[in-house]
C-alpha positions as CSV (number, residue, x, y, z in Angstrom):
1,M,28.8,19.5,6.4
2,E,25.9,19.1,8.8
3,N,27.0,19.8,12.4
4,K,23.8,19.2,14.3
5,N,24.5,17.5,17.6
6,K,28.3,17.5,17.0
7,K,30.3,18.2,20.1
8,I,33.8,19.7,20.3
9,L,36.1,19.5,23.3
10,I,38.8,22.2,23.4
11,V,41.7,21.8,25.8
12,D,44.1,24.7,25.7
13,D,45.7,26.8,28.5
14,E,45.4,30.0,26.5
15,V,42.1,31.6,27.5
16,L,41.9,34.0,24.5
17,L,42.6,31.2,22.0
18,S,40.0,29.0,23.7
19,E,37.4,31.8,23.4
20,F,38.3,32.4,19.8
21,L,37.8,28.7,19.0
22,E,34.5,28.6,21.0
23,I,33.1,31.6,19.0
24,T,34.3,30.2,15.7
25,F,32.7,26.8,16.2
26,R,29.5,28.0,17.8
27,R,28.9,30.0,14.6
28,H,29.1,26.7,12.7
29,G,26.5,24.9,14.9
30,Y,28.8,22.9,17.2
31,E,28.3,22.3,20.9
32,I,31.5,23.4,22.8
33,F,33.2,22.2,26.0
34,I,36.4,24.0,27.2
35,A,39.1,22.9,29.7
36,H,42.6,24.4,30.3
37,N,44.5,21.3,31.5
38,I,44.6,17.5,31.0
39,K,42.7,16.6,34.2
40,D,39.7,18.8,33.5
41,G,39.8,18.0,29.8
42,Y,39.6,14.3,30.4
43,N,36.8,14.7,32.9
44,L,34.8,16.7,30.4
45,F,35.6,14.1,27.8
46,I,34.3,11.2,29.9
47,K,31.1,13.2,30.8
48,N,30.2,14.3,27.2
49,L,32.0,11.9,24.8
50,P,32.5,14.6,22.1
51,D,32.9,13.9,18.4
52,I,36.0,16.1,18.1
53,A,38.8,16.9,20.5
54,I,41.1,19.9,19.8
55,L,44.1,19.5,22.1
56,D,47.0,21.8,22.7
57,F,50.3,20.0,22.6
58,K,51.8,21.8,25.6
59,L,49.5,21.9,28.7
60,P,50.2,22.8,32.3
61,D,50.0,19.2,33.6
62,G,51.5,17.3,30.7
63,S,51.4,16.8,26.9
64,G,48.4,16.8,24.7
65,V,49.7,13.5,23.3
66,D,49.1,11.9,26.7
67,L,45.5,13.1,26.6
68,L,45.2,11.9,23.0
69,K,46.1,8.4,24.1
70,K,43.5,8.4,26.9
71,V,40.8,9.9,24.7
72,L,41.2,7.3,21.9
73,E,41.4,4.5,24.4
74,K,38.0,5.5,25.7
75,K,36.3,6.4,22.4
76,N,38.4,5.5,19.3
77,D,36.1,7.2,16.8
78,T,36.7,10.7,18.2
79,A,38.4,13.0,15.7
80,V,41.4,14.3,17.6
81,I,43.3,17.4,16.3
82,L,46.6,18.6,18.0
83,I,47.5,22.2,17.9
84,T,50.9,23.8,19.0
85,A,53.2,26.7,18.6
86,F,56.1,24.2,18.8
87,G,55.2,22.1,15.8
88,N,57.8,19.9,14.1
89,I,57.7,16.9,11.8
90,D,58.5,14.4,14.5
91,T,55.7,15.6,16.7
92,A,53.2,15.5,13.8
93,V,54.3,11.9,12.8
94,E,54.0,10.7,16.4
95,S,50.5,12.1,16.9
96,M,49.2,10.8,13.6
97,K,50.6,7.3,14.4
98,L,48.7,7.4,17.7
99,G,45.4,8.2,15.9
100,A,45.2,12.0,15.5
101,V,43.4,13.0,12.3
102,D,45.3,16.3,11.9
103,F,48.1,18.5,13.3
104,V,47.7,22.3,13.1
105,T,50.5,24.8,14.0
106,K,49.8,28.2,15.6
107,P,49.0,30.8,14.5
108,F,46.1,29.6,12.4
109,S,43.0,31.2,10.9
110,A,39.4,30.3,11.7
111,E,39.1,28.9,8.1
112,Q,42.1,26.6,8.7
113,I,40.9,25.1,12.0
114,V,37.3,24.7,10.7
115,S,38.6,23.0,7.6
116,S,40.8,20.7,9.8
117,V,37.8,19.7,11.9
118,E,35.6,19.0,8.9
119,R,38.3,16.9,7.3
120,G,38.6,15.0,10.6
121,L,34.9,14.3,10.8
122,I,34.9,13.0,7.2
123,K,37.8,10.6,8.1
124,M,36.1,9.3,11.2
125,R,32.8,8.9,9.5
126,K,34.4,6.8,6.7
127,K,36.1,4.7,9.4
128,Q,32.9,4.2,11.3
129,N,31.0,3.3,8.1
130,E,33.6,1.0,6.8
131,K,33.5,-0.9,10.1
132,S,29.7,-1.1,10.0
133,K,29.8,-2.1,6.4
134,N,32.2,-4.9,7.0
135,T,30.1,-6.1,10.0
136,A,26.9,-6.0,7.9
137,I,28.3,-7.6,4.7
138,G,30.3,-10.2,6.6
139,S,27.4,-11.2,8.9
140,A,26.4,-14.8,9.1
141,S,22.7,-13.8,9.0
142,I,23.0,-13.3,5.2
143,I,25.5,-16.1,4.5
144,G,23.9,-18.8,2.4
145,E,24.0,-20.8,-0.8
146,C,20.3,-21.9,-1.0
147,K,18.3,-20.7,-4.0
148,K,16.1,-18.3,-1.9
149,I,19.1,-16.5,-0.4
150,K,20.9,-16.2,-3.8
151,E,17.7,-14.6,-5.2
152,I,17.6,-12.2,-2.2
153,F,21.3,-11.2,-2.7
154,A,20.5,-10.4,-6.4
155,I,17.6,-8.2,-5.3
156,M,19.7,-6.5,-2.6
157,D,22.5,-5.7,-5.1
158,K,20.0,-4.1,-7.5
159,V,18.2,-2.2,-4.8
160,S,21.4,-0.8,-3.3
161,K,22.1,1.1,-6.5
162,N,18.6,2.8,-6.5
163,D,17.3,5.2,-3.9
164,T,13.9,3.6,-3.5
165,T,12.0,2.7,-0.3
166,V,12.4,-1.0,0.7
167,L,10.2,-3.2,2.9
168,I,11.8,-6.2,4.5
169,T,9.5,-8.9,5.8
170,G,10.2,-12.2,7.7
171,E,10.0,-13.8,11.1
172,S,12.0,-12.5,14.1
173,G,15.6,-13.6,13.9
174,T,15.9,-13.9,10.2
175,G,18.3,-11.0,9.7
176,K,16.2,-8.1,8.6
177,E,18.4,-5.4,10.0
178,L,21.5,-6.9,8.5
179,V,19.9,-6.9,5.0
180,A,19.0,-3.2,5.6
181,R,22.6,-2.5,6.5
182,Y,23.9,-4.4,3.4
183,I,21.6,-2.2,1.2
184,H,22.8,1.0,2.8
185,Y,26.5,0.3,2.9
186,N,26.4,-0.7,-0.8
187,S,24.6,2.4,-1.8
188,D,25.8,5.9,-2.8
189,R,24.8,7.1,0.7
190,N,27.2,4.7,2.4
191,A,29.4,7.6,3.8
192,N,26.3,9.0,5.6
193,P,24.4,7.9,8.7
194,F,22.5,4.7,9.1
195,V,20.0,5.2,11.9
196,T,18.0,2.2,13.3
197,V,14.7,2.5,15.2
198,N,12.8,-0.3,16.8
199,C,9.3,1.1,16.7
200,S,7.9,-1.6,19.1
201,A,10.5,-0.8,21.7
202,I,9.6,2.9,22.1
203,P,6.4,3.8,23.9
204,D,3.7,5.2,21.6
205,T,3.7,8.5,23.6
206,L,7.4,9.0,22.9
207,L,7.8,7.6,19.4
208,E,6.8,10.8,17.6
209,S,9.2,12.9,19.6
210,E,12.0,10.3,19.0
211,L,11.3,10.2,15.2
212,F,10.7,13.9,14.5
213,G,12.1,15.8,17.5
214,H,10.5,18.5,19.5
215,K,10.9,22.1,20.5
216,R,11.6,23.3,24.0
217,G,8.4,23.8,26.0
218,S,6.2,21.9,23.5
219,F,5.1,19.6,26.2
220,T,5.7,18.8,29.9
221,G,9.3,17.7,30.2
222,A,10.5,19.2,27.0
223,Y,13.3,21.3,28.6
224,A,15.3,21.7,25.5
225,D,15.1,21.3,21.7
226,K,15.5,17.7,20.6
227,I,16.8,16.5,17.2
228,G,14.7,13.6,15.9
229,L,16.1,10.4,14.4
230,F,14.8,11.4,10.9
231,E,16.9,14.6,11.1
232,A,19.9,12.7,12.5
233,A,19.7,10.4,9.5
234,D,19.5,13.2,6.9
235,S,21.5,12.4,3.8
236,G,21.8,8.8,4.9
237,A,19.2,6.1,5.7
238,I,16.7,5.3,8.5
239,F,15.7,1.8,9.3
240,L,12.2,1.5,10.8
241,D,12.1,-2.0,12.4
242,E,8.7,-3.4,13.5
243,I,6.9,-0.8,11.4
244,G,3.7,-2.7,11.7
245,D,3.4,-1.6,15.4
246,I,3.1,2.1,14.9
247,T,-0.2,3.8,15.8
248,P,-2.7,5.0,13.1
249,A,-1.9,8.7,14.0
250,L,1.8,8.2,13.5
251,Q,1.1,6.3,10.3
252,V,-0.5,9.5,8.9
253,K,2.5,11.6,9.8
254,L,5.0,9.1,8.4
255,L,3.0,9.0,5.1
256,R,3.3,12.8,4.9
257,V,7.0,12.6,5.5
258,I,7.5,10.1,2.7
259,E,5.3,12.2,0.3
260,E,6.5,15.7,1.1
261,K,10.1,14.9,2.2
262,H,10.0,17.2,5.2
263,I,9.4,16.8,9.0
264,T,8.0,19.2,11.6
265,P,9.2,18.7,15.2
266,I,6.5,18.7,17.9
267,G,5.9,22.3,18.7
268,G,7.7,23.5,15.6
269,A,6.3,26.2,13.4
270,F,8.2,25.4,10.2
271,P,8.9,22.2,8.4
272,K,12.4,21.0,7.7
273,K,13.5,19.4,4.4
274,I,15.1,16.0,4.7
275,N,16.9,13.8,2.2
276,L,17.1,10.2,3.2
277,R,16.2,6.7,2.3
278,I,13.6,4.8,4.3
279,I,14.0,1.1,4.8
280,A,11.3,-0.6,6.9
281,A,10.8,-4.1,8.3
282,T,8.2,-6.1,10.0
283,N,7.4,-9.7,11.1
284,K,3.7,-9.0,10.5
285,N,1.7,-9.7,7.4
286,L,0.9,-6.1,6.4
287,E,-1.5,-7.1,3.7
288,K,-3.7,-8.7,6.4
289,E,-3.1,-5.7,8.7
290,V,-4.4,-3.4,5.9
291,A,-7.4,-5.7,5.3
292,S,-8.3,-5.6,9.0
293,G,-7.9,-1.8,9.2
294,N,-4.9,-1.8,11.4
295,F,-2.5,-0.4,8.8
296,R,-3.1,2.3,6.2
297,E,-3.2,1.0,2.7
298,D,-1.6,4.2,1.2
299,L,1.3,3.9,3.6
300,Y,1.7,0.2,2.9
301,Y,2.1,0.9,-0.9
302,R,4.5,3.8,-0.2
303,L,6.7,1.5,1.9
304,N,6.3,-1.6,-0.3
305,V,8.0,-0.3,-3.5
306,I,10.5,-3.2,-3.2
307,D,9.6,-6.1,-0.9
308,I,12.3,-8.5,0.3
309,K,10.9,-11.6,2.0
310,L,13.4,-13.4,4.2
311,P,12.7,-17.1,4.6
312,P,12.8,-18.7,8.1
313,L,15.8,-20.9,8.8
314,R,13.7,-24.1,8.6
315,E,13.2,-23.3,4.9
316,R,17.0,-23.0,4.3
317,E,17.9,-26.6,4.8
318,D,21.1,-26.3,2.7
319,D,22.3,-23.4,4.8
320,I,21.7,-24.6,8.4
321,L,24.9,-26.5,8.8
322,H,26.9,-23.9,6.9
323,L,25.7,-21.3,9.4
324,A,26.3,-23.6,12.4
325,Y,29.9,-24.2,11.4
326,H,30.3,-20.5,10.8
327,F,29.1,-19.6,14.3
328,L,31.2,-22.4,15.8
329,K,34.4,-21.0,14.2
330,L,33.4,-17.5,15.1
331,F,32.8,-18.2,18.8
332,S,35.8,-20.6,19.1
333,S,38.0,-17.8,18.0
334,Q,36.3,-15.2,20.2
335,Y,36.5,-17.3,23.4
336,K,39.9,-18.8,22.5
337,K,38.8,-22.4,22.3
338,N,39.5,-25.2,19.8
339,F,36.3,-26.8,18.7
340,L,36.5,-29.2,15.8
341,G,32.8,-29.6,15.0
342,F,29.7,-31.5,16.0
343,D,29.2,-35.2,16.6
344,E,27.0,-37.2,14.2
345,K,23.8,-37.1,16.2
346,T,24.2,-33.3,16.8
347,V,24.5,-32.7,13.0
348,E,21.3,-34.6,12.5
349,A,19.6,-32.7,15.3
350,I,20.7,-29.3,13.9
351,K,19.3,-30.2,10.5
352,N,16.0,-31.5,11.9
353,Y,15.2,-29.0,14.6
354,S,12.6,-26.4,13.6
355,W,14.5,-23.3,14.8
356,P,11.5,-21.2,15.8
357,G,13.9,-18.4,16.8
358,N,15.7,-18.7,13.4
359,I,19.3,-17.7,13.0
360,R,19.3,-15.8,16.3
361,E,18.4,-19.0,18.1
362,L,21.1,-21.0,16.3
363,E,23.7,-18.3,17.1
364,N,22.7,-18.2,20.8
365,L,22.7,-21.9,21.3
366,I,26.2,-22.4,19.7
367,K,27.6,-19.4,21.7
368,R,26.3,-21.0,24.9
369,A,27.7,-24.4,24.0
370,V,31.1,-23.0,23.2
371,I,31.2,-21.1,26.5
372,L,30.1,-24.0,28.6
373,S,31.6,-27.1,26.9
374,E,35.1,-28.4,27.8
375,K,35.1,-30.8,24.8
376,N,36.3,-30.1,21.3
377,I,33.3,-31.9,19.7
378,L,29.9,-30.6,20.6
379,S,27.1,-33.1,21.5
380,T,23.3,-32.8,21.5
381,E,23.5,-32.2,25.2
382,D,25.9,-29.3,24.7
383,M,23.7,-27.8,22.0
384,F,20.2,-28.5,23.1
385,G,20.4,-29.3,26.8
386,S,18.9,-25.9,27.7
387,I,15.8,-26.6,25.7
388,R,13.8,-28.8,28.1
389,E,11.2,-30.1,25.6
390,F,13.8,-31.0,23.1
391,K,15.8,-32.7,25.8
392,K,12.8,-34.7,27.0
393,T,11.7,-35.9,23.5
394,N,15.1,-36.4,21.9
395,L,18.1,-36.8,24.3
396,S,16.4,-39.2,26.7
397,C,15.2,-41.5,23.9
398,E,18.3,-41.6,21.6
399,N,18.7,-45.4,21.9
400,N,15.1,-46.6,21.7
401,F,13.1,-43.9,19.8
402,T,11.1,-45.3,16.9
403,I,8.7,-43.8,14.5
404,P,5.2,-45.4,14.6
405,E,3.9,-47.4,11.7
406,E,1.3,-44.6,10.8
407,G,4.1,-42.1,10.7
408,I,4.5,-38.8,12.6
409,D,3.4,-35.2,11.8
410,L,6.6,-33.5,12.9
411,Y,5.3,-30.0,12.0
412,N,2.3,-30.4,14.4
413,L,4.5,-31.9,17.0
414,I,6.7,-28.9,17.0
415,A,3.7,-26.6,17.0
416,D,2.3,-28.4,20.1
417,I,5.6,-28.0,21.9
418,E,5.7,-24.3,21.1
419,K,2.1,-23.8,22.2
420,K,2.8,-25.5,25.5
421,Y,5.8,-23.2,26.2
422,I,3.7,-20.1,25.4
423,L,0.9,-21.2,27.7
424,N,3.4,-22.1,30.5
425,A,5.1,-18.7,30.2
426,L,1.8,-16.9,30.3
427,E,0.8,-18.9,33.4
428,K,4.0,-18.0,35.1
429,S,3.6,-14.3,34.3
430,N,-0.1,-14.2,35.3
431,G,-1.0,-13.3,31.7
432,Q,1.4,-10.4,31.4
433,Q,2.7,-10.5,27.8
434,N,5.8,-8.5,28.3
435,I,7.1,-10.8,31.1
436,A,6.0,-13.9,29.2
437,A,8.0,-12.6,26.2
438,Q,11.0,-12.2,28.4
439,Y,10.7,-15.8,29.6
440,L,10.6,-17.0,26.0
441,K,13.3,-14.6,24.7
442,L,10.9,-13.1,22.2
443,N,9.8,-9.6,21.6
444,R,6.2,-8.9,22.6
445,T,5.1,-8.5,19.0
446,T,6.3,-11.9,18.1
447,L,4.6,-13.4,21.1
448,I,1.3,-11.8,20.2
449,G,1.6,-13.2,16.7
450,K,2.2,-16.7,18.0
451,M,-0.8,-16.3,20.4
452,K,-3.0,-15.5,17.5
453,K,-1.6,-18.4,15.5
454,Y,-2.5,-20.8,18.3
455,N,-5.8,-19.1,19.3
456,I,-4.4,-18.3,22.8
457,T,-6.4,-15.6,24.5
């Protein structure tokens, strides 16, 4: 088992035994923290949040079972192992019921305790992955009955069984990460790590170090060796979101990683072999980026072995209400309220709104309405009252709004509204795109894309 970055907390009042455990586990690549009582042990736990805790049953200031409870209350995915010279069936049963992964009786050999720790890590990893799998598979972002979503589900199921590279494309808020999680947790790698990286959220100067790691002293501020995210994802999958934003220099290095299946940390002398699946995503049109020289053609074809295109919510008319009721039920339960549904006008508004923020916008608006409304039927004011332009053009004209004889171009009307909001946000932020994006609750990349769409300079 790979033990890189794994931390073990040892709490035992026998100094010699603690030293024996420290030597044993350091040889296996673990980082060790040692305490000799509950108070110091818990303080070390809070400070370092280790993956494994080996606790003596009998400690000077109490029982290891008491510390077990406190540890799992703070971090319930810690693999806790109790050790004691006073082992009995009742104690073992009690500790296992409380969440311990194993119970080891003194005296024990190095092989026994190492085996116990490795079994514990496997149990906790399966528990973590099962939780993530349920979250991913059960997520509303990939709920749907429309033809396009059914086709995507069929592709995901096929791709999950093969270890190929996948490129997921679509607008922000369409559920790209959740599709990536679905693929991973239905694959043969599902018991291994799923590591996500938002390439646009990490400064260009730090991204290479984050992805590939670095050696101590390789640059100013590199005070210790750092494991990169590719290495952390070894044997599992890495999800590279907003892949279209990485620099040309990093594109070259990523291409080499895909082709040669090894990485070299910054300042490292030797490459390290890795075995993982790469899933990438972007809201950009990479074919256009290739044509304009912003993205390497060879990397594009390496990533685009399987391309999954997620439709925007406005193209999933049959799913919009289905998703809306799902979120209403979800948040009603979460906030302990009893919402029965939406009134007739709100149903029509939900179906006809353009949803520029896609599923994420739908989710956020319903969550807000559930929190703030005291009624059990949501109105248009509850749902859309926070969207000023919608409120102005829809809510205030409910009784006298008519469509002109020549008809109305709804698509261009929505585009005009969106453009006005972007211009207003840029004016408020004095042209600073990061701040404007925050006003609009968009990421900067999406804002830039919309600025290009509307020829805003």
